[in-house]
C-alpha positions as a Python dict, from the first residue, in 0.01 Angstrom:
ca = {
    (1, 'X'): (0, 0, 0),
    (2, 'X'): (195, -145, 330),
    (3, 'X'): (502, -171, 135),
    (4, 'X'): (455, 190, 8),
    (5, 'X'): (345, 315, 370),
    (6, 'X'): (684, 168, 499),
    (7, 'X'): (906, 314, 218),
    (8, 'X'): (775, 660, 306),
    (9, 'X'): (812, 635, 682),
    (10, 'X'): (1181, 526, 639),
    (11, 'X'): (1235, 812, 408),
    (12, 'X'): (1063, 1073, 601),
    (13, 'X'): (1297, 927, 908),
    (14, 'X'): (1600, 970, 698),
    (15, 'X'): (1525, 1307, 616),
    (16, 'X'): (1450, 1402, 970),
    (17, 'X'): (1756, 1255, 1103),
    (18, 'X'): (1968, 1444, 825),
    (19, 'X'): (1834, 1766, 873),
    (20, 'X'): (1871, 1715, 1265),
    (21, 'X'): (2244, 1639, 1210),
    (22, 'X'): (2291, 1938, 1008),
    (23, 'X'): (2095, 2164, 1265),
    (24, 'X'): (2294, 2036, 1516),
    (25, 'X'): (2626, 2048, 1378),
    (26, 'X'): (2773, 2305, 1613),
    (27, 'X'): (2665, 2100, 1908),
    (28, 'X'): (2890, 1793, 1794),
    (29, 'X'): (3155, 1969, 1596),
    (30, 'X'): (3438, 1893, 1813),
    (31, 'X'): (3357, 1509, 1768),
    (32, 'X'): (3418, 1539, 1372),
    (33, 'X'): (3794, 1438, 1456),
    (34, 'X'): (3806, 1181, 1685),
    (35, 'X'): (3998, 1226, 2047),
    (36, 'X'): (4060, 1585, 1982),
    (37, 'X'): (3837, 1954, 2003),
    (38, 'X'): (3795, 2162, 1683),
    (39, 'X'): (4054, 2409, 1808),
    (40, 'X'): (4329, 2137, 1832),
    (41, 'X'): (4210, 2047, 1471),
    (42, 'X'): (4240, 2380, 1337),
    (43, 'X'): (4597, 2445, 1484),
    (44, 'X'): (4684, 2107, 1315),
    (45, 'X'): (4555, 2204, 994),
    (46, 'X'): (4754, 2499, 1027),
    (47, 'X'): (5094, 2340, 1112),
    (48, 'X'): (5008, 2091, 824),
    (49, 'X'): (4921, 2367, 567),
    (50, 'X'): (5267, 2564, 617),
    (51, 'X'): (5458, 2257, 642),
    (52, 'X'): (5332, 2143, 319),
    (53, 'X'): (5324, 2503, 141),
    (54, 'X'): (5663, 2544, 239),
    (55, 'X'): (5775, 2192, 132),
    (56, 'X'): (5889, 2112, 497),
    (57, 'X'): (5942, 1737, 564),
    (58, 'X'): (6027, 1536, 879),
    (59, 'X'): (5935, 1806, 1109),
    (60, 'X'): (6028, 1788, 1500),
    (61, 'X'): (5732, 1909, 1698),
    (62, 'X'): (5808, 2032, 2061),
    (63, 'X'): (5571, 1955, 2332),
    (64, 'X'): (5532, 2083, 2689),
    (65, 'X'): (5281, 2104, 2958),
    (66, 'X'): (4980, 1945, 3120),
    (67, 'X'): (4772, 1940, 2798),
    (68, 'X'): (5061, 1785, 2587),
    (69, 'X'): (5126, 1513, 2848),
    (70, 'X'): (4758, 1376, 2760),
    (71, 'X'): (4762, 1487, 2365),
    (72, 'X'): (5108, 1471, 2209),
    (73, 'X'): (5062, 1128, 2028),
    (74, 'X'): (4743, 1191, 1898),
    (75, 'X'): (4862, 1540, 1784),
    (76, 'X'): (5161, 1411, 1634),
    (77, 'X'): (4994, 1133, 1465),
    (78, 'X'): (4740, 1383, 1290),
    (79, 'X'): (5044, 1598, 1142),
    (80, 'X'): (5210, 1251, 1074),
    (81, 'X'): (4927, 1157, 866),
    (82, 'X'): (4903, 1434, 652),
    (83, 'X'): (5285, 1524, 589),
    (84, 'X'): (5470, 1181, 662),
    (85, 'X'): (5784, 1110, 910),
    (86, 'X'): (5730, 1340, 1207),
    (87, 'X'): (5942, 1355, 1499),
    (88, 'X'): (5855, 1476, 1840),
    (89, 'X'): (6032, 1612, 2184),
    (90, 'X'): (5850, 1655, 2513),
    (91, 'X'): (6044, 1947, 2730),
    (92, 'X'): (6193, 2243, 2700),
    (93, 'X'): (6298, 2404, 2382),
    (94, 'X'): (6671, 2455, 2508),
    (95, 'X'): (6697, 2109, 2573),
    (96, 'X'): (6613, 1984, 2209),
    (97, 'X'): (6876, 2234, 2090),
    (98, 'X'): (7142, 2010, 2271),
    (99, 'X'): (6967, 1696, 2229),
    (100, 'X'): (6938, 1666, 2594),
    (101, 'X'): (6742, 1339, 2737),
    (102, 'X'): (6435, 1535, 2865),
    (103, 'X'): (6341, 1298, 3174),
    (104, 'X'): (6615, 1414, 3402),
    (105, 'X'): (6591, 1784, 3318),
    (106, 'X'): (6217, 1855, 3309),
    (107, 'X'): (6006, 1925, 3619),
    (108, 'X'): (5705, 1847, 3447),
    (109, 'X'): (5785, 1478, 3366),
    (110, 'X'): (5808, 1406, 3728),
    (111, 'X'): (5497, 1619, 3823),
    (112, 'X'): (5296, 1425, 3569),
    (113, 'X'): (5424, 1084, 3523),
    (114, 'X'): (5201, 1004, 3245),
    (115, 'X'): (5414, 1222, 3030),
    (116, 'X'): (5734, 971, 3106),
    (117, 'X'): (5662, 730, 2859),
    (118, 'X'): (5599, 992, 2585),
    (119, 'X'): (5911, 1165, 2696),
    (120, 'X'): (6115, 848, 2657),
    (121, 'X'): (5939, 729, 2355),
    (122, 'X'): (5991, 1058, 2132),
    (123, 'X'): (6345, 1095, 2241),
    (124, 'X'): (6445, 738, 2153),
    (125, 'X'): (6274, 777, 1827),
    (126, 'X'): (6446, 1081, 1764),
    (127, 'X'): (6823, 1004, 1871),
    (128, 'X'): (6756, 666, 1605),
    (129, 'X'): (6583, 887, 1338),
    (130, 'X'): (6841, 1187, 1308),
    (131, 'X'): (7170, 1058, 1548),
    (132, 'X'): (7267, 1232, 1865),
    (133, 'X'): (7477, 1511, 1725),
    (134, 'X'): (7284, 1833, 1816),
    (135, 'X'): (7366, 2018, 1478),
    (136, 'X'): (7099, 1757, 1315),
    (137, 'X'): (6805, 1903, 1478),
    (138, 'X'): (6845, 2214, 1272),
    (139, 'X'): (6820, 1984, 975),
    (140, 'X'): (6491, 1999, 1025),
    (141, 'X'): (6203, 2224, 1056),
    (142, 'X'): (6110, 2261, 1428),
    (143, 'X'): (5759, 2330, 1530),
    (144, 'X'): (5607, 2478, 1849),
    (145, 'X'): (5235, 2588, 1873),
    (146, 'X'): (5252, 2768, 2215),
    (147, 'X'): (5073, 2799, 2469),
    (148, 'X'): (4809, 2483, 2294),
    (149, 'X'): (5071, 2233, 2291),
    (150, 'X'): (5397, 2383, 2436),
    (151, 'X'): (5209, 2536, 2792),
    (152, 'X'): (5542, 2719, 2897),
    (153, 'X'): (5660, 3054, 2851),
    (154, 'X'): (5880, 3087, 2572),
    (155, 'X'): (6217, 3182, 2746),
    (156, 'X'): (6430, 3126, 2417),
    (157, 'X'): (6461, 3482, 2288),
    (158, 'X'): (6555, 3364, 1924),
    (159, 'X'): (6242, 3226, 1842),
    (160, 'X'): (6026, 3523, 1781),
    (161, 'X'): (6173, 3576, 1478),
    (162, 'X'): (6032, 3240, 1376),
    (163, 'X'): (5664, 3333, 1487),
    (164, 'X'): (5415, 3251, 1171),
    (165, 'X'): (5090, 3336, 1366),
    (166, 'X'): (4978, 3398, 1704),
    (167, 'X'): (5051, 3075, 1880),
    (168, 'X'): (5276, 2873, 1615),
    (169, 'X'): (5635, 2916, 1552),
    (170, 'X'): (5798, 2727, 1291),
    (171, 'X'): (6197, 2691, 1252),
    (172, 'X'): (6285, 2620, 900),
    (173, 'X'): (6584, 2378, 851),
    (174, 'X'): (6954, 2535, 832),
    (175, 'X'): (6816, 2849, 929),
    (176, 'X'): (7038, 2883, 1259),
    (177, 'X'): (7392, 2795, 1323),
    (178, 'X'): (7385, 2515, 1585),
    (179, 'X'): (7682, 2652, 1762),
    (180, 'X'): (7576, 3029, 1746),
    (181, 'X'): (7338, 2940, 2032),
    (182, 'X'): (7501, 3043, 2366),
    (183, 'X'): (7280, 3321, 2523),
    (184, 'X'): (6983, 3164, 2761),
    (185, 'X'): (6733, 3350, 2918),
    (186, 'X'): (6529, 3133, 3179),
    (187, 'X'): (6168, 3272, 3274),
    (188, 'X'): (6202, 3209, 3663),
    (189, 'X'): (5831, 3139, 3725),
    (190, 'X'): (5823, 2848, 3455),
    (191, 'X'): (6179, 2717, 3385),
    (192, 'X'): (6280, 2574, 3716),
    (193, 'X'): (6362, 2236, 3777),
    (194, 'X'): (6326, 2227, 4143),
    (195, 'X'): (6190, 2461, 4401),
    (196, 'X'): (6106, 2461, 4769),
    (197, 'X'): (5945, 2676, 5025),
    (198, 'X'): (5612, 2902, 4967),
    (199, 'X'): (5587, 3087, 4628),
    (200, 'X'): (5358, 3245, 4408),
    (201, 'X'): (5375, 3417, 4071),
    (202, 'X'): (5265, 3812, 4003),
    (203, 'X'): (5203, 3984, 3693),
    (204, 'X'): (5434, 4326, 3759),
    (205, 'X'): (5446, 4606, 3477),
    (206, 'X'): (5841, 4600, 3523),
    (207, 'X'): (5892, 4231, 3456),
    (208, 'X'): (5965, 4134, 3103),
    (209, 'X'): (5792, 3841, 3112),
    (210, 'X'): (5454, 3755, 3187),
    (211, 'X'): (5513, 3645, 3552),
    (212, 'X'): (5743, 3689, 3824),
    (213, 'X'): (5846, 3453, 4078),
    (214, 'X'): (5740, 3584, 4415),
    (215, 'X'): (5803, 3487, 4788),
    (216, 'X'): (5765, 3640, 5112),
    (217, 'X'): (5765, 3485, 5441),
    (218, 'X'): (5933, 3500, 5814),
    (219, 'X'): (6242, 3390, 6001),
    (220, 'X'): (6312, 3035, 6023),
    (221, 'X'): (6215, 2884, 5686),
    (222, 'X'): (6401, 2834, 5376),
    (223, 'X'): (6352, 2917, 5002),
    (224, 'X'): (6532, 2805, 4680),
    (225, 'X'): (6430, 2744, 4313),
    (226, 'X'): (6691, 2578, 4100),
    (227, 'X'): (6719, 2633, 3716),
    (228, 'X'): (6923, 2406, 3448),
    (229, 'X'): (7136, 2520, 3160),
    (230, 'X'): (7314, 2384, 2934),
    (231, 'X'): (7654, 2571, 2887),
    (232, 'X'): (7945, 2512, 2611),
    (233, 'X'): (8274, 2440, 2785),
    (234, 'X'): (8469, 2649, 2548),
    (235, 'X'): (8321, 2987, 2697),
    (236, 'X'): (8327, 3195, 2981),
    (237, 'X'): (7985, 3353, 3108),
    (238, 'X'): (7830, 3632, 3288),
    (239, 'X'): (7486, 3570, 3459),
    (240, 'X'): (7209, 3834, 3453),
    (241, 'X'): (6933, 3818, 3744),
    (242, 'X'): (6651, 4082, 3699),
    (243, 'X'): (6462, 4101, 4017),
    (244, 'X'): (6317, 4404, 4249),
    (245, 'X'): (6520, 4550, 4491),
    (246, 'X'): (6330, 4592, 4824),
    (247, 'X'): (6366, 4763, 5125),
    (248, 'X'): (6612, 4599, 5323),
    (249, 'X'): (6395, 4583, 5644),
    (250, 'X'): (6583, 4295, 5795),
    (251, 'X'): (6528, 4097, 5494),
    (252, 'X'): (6794, 3808, 5425),
    (253, 'X'): (7003, 3866, 5148),
    (254, 'X'): (6954, 3680, 4803),
    (255, 'X'): (7207, 3419, 4752),
    (256, 'X'): (7303, 3286, 4392),
    (257, 'X'): (7476, 2968, 4349),
    (258, 'X'): (7621, 2782, 4053),
    (259, 'X'): (7659, 2388, 4075),
    (260, 'X'): (7643, 2425, 4491),
    (261, 'X'): (7896, 2699, 4502),
    (262, 'X'): (7783, 3027, 4631),
    (263, 'X'): (7841, 3300, 4344),
    (264, 'X'): (7681, 3604, 4547),
    (265, 'X'): (7486, 3754, 4815),
    (266, 'X'): (7300, 4043, 4731),
    (267, 'X'): (7150, 4273, 5027),
    (268, 'X'): (6864, 4490, 4909),
    (269, 'X'): (6912, 4889, 4912),
    (270, 'X'): (6555, 5009, 4762),
    (271, 'X'): (6657, 5043, 4427),
    (272, 'X'): (6376, 4923, 4253),
    (273, 'X'): (6397, 4669, 3952),
    (274, 'X'): (6744, 4634, 3891),
    (275, 'X'): (6968, 4377, 3672),
    (276, 'X'): (7262, 4188, 3904),
    (277, 'X'): (7524, 4086, 3718),
    (278, 'X'): (7782, 3827, 3809),
    (279, 'X'): (8089, 3648, 3628),
    (280, 'X'): (8049, 3263, 3665),
    (281, 'X'): (8368, 3074, 3678),
    (282, 'X'): (8459, 2884, 3376),
    (283, 'X'): (8304, 2533, 3388),
    (284, 'X'): (8301, 2247, 3184),
    (285, 'X'): (8060, 2195, 2902),
    (286, 'X'): (7741, 2014, 2979),
    (287, 'X'): (7440, 2071, 3234),
    (288, 'X'): (7486, 2315, 3510),
    (289, 'X'): (7222, 2418, 3771),
    (290, 'X'): (7187, 2787, 3908),
    (291, 'X'): (7007, 2822, 4236),
    (292, 'X'): (6862, 3149, 4399),
    (293, 'X'): (6725, 3170, 4745),
    (294, 'X'): (6753, 3325, 5094),
    (295, 'X'): (7102, 3309, 5218),
    (296, 'X'): (7007, 3353, 5581),
    (297, 'X'): (6756, 3160, 5697),
    (298, 'X'): (6727, 3345, 6062),
    (299, 'X'): (6557, 3656, 5930),
    (300, 'X'): (6255, 3711, 5688),
    (301, 'X'): (6281, 3695, 5359),
    (302, 'X'): (6126, 3849, 5009),
    (303, 'X'): (6202, 3818, 4674),
    (304, 'X'): (6021, 3900, 4316),
    (305, 'X'): (6248, 3763, 4039),
    (306, 'X'): (6188, 3759, 3657),
    (307, 'X'): (6430, 3620, 3445),
    (308, 'X'): (6809, 3464, 3494),
    (309, 'X'): (7008, 3538, 3147),
    (310, 'X'): (7356, 3330, 3077),
    (311, 'X'): (7573, 3518, 2826),
    (312, 'X'): (7882, 3443, 2700),
    (313, 'X'): (8169, 3660, 2741),
    (314, 'X'): (8375, 3813, 2447),
}
């Protein structure tokens, strides 16, 4: 009799536990996949499904931003478990296209030191796996999930044709000629390599990107923002700058520098949103710096700038 009661008690306890677990599933659904949220898992599953359905192997996953700093190794592991060999790159998409070591060129790696080991490990594995020839990148599918795993503005304009969902971009192998990519657009509010002085972002209706880079301060201060871009040595380039042309009101002219050499000073003339165009001098191939800032620190300065665009001249 006692044994029968014990069996009945255990059976009831098990049934109650199962019932509670089923009823409470929404409360702990995020723990069904260890270490990642349900939203992360859904995005990963979408990536896996597309890669599998399209028979795309050995993808390169591009990560960038604070969230990816913490979770990129786990996310990569989940994808790799389903599709096999998976590479990763931590940093701006443009620099992957040139197989640039991300550590010296991506400010997030300096701001979030935990990302440095990931960036170094990813790049070392990628270099060993596919070689250092930049054209080898384009023989692999390239995966960008923005903004979840790539929390920066996707200023690379060509990427839009490879959008497969609201947040997911997959570039199939051999769909881009590696030598054809020579026009680069930089979102000033997020693509800077370094910045000094007071600044903030604003969502202006005239701006092409979701946020512009803005500053406004009295005399006696300096402001500059520096952007890095990889240029081919056999081309001449023009630089376009989209900004608000304010009322002069004794503001400092805007200065634009290339690798530390002054290219242009522009005095405001109340023109509203404009595009400044300046011919860049011939430079060698490789990584170059474009800097914008106040050219005269003895007077106040105001700036609202949306993007920089580097275009080869024909």
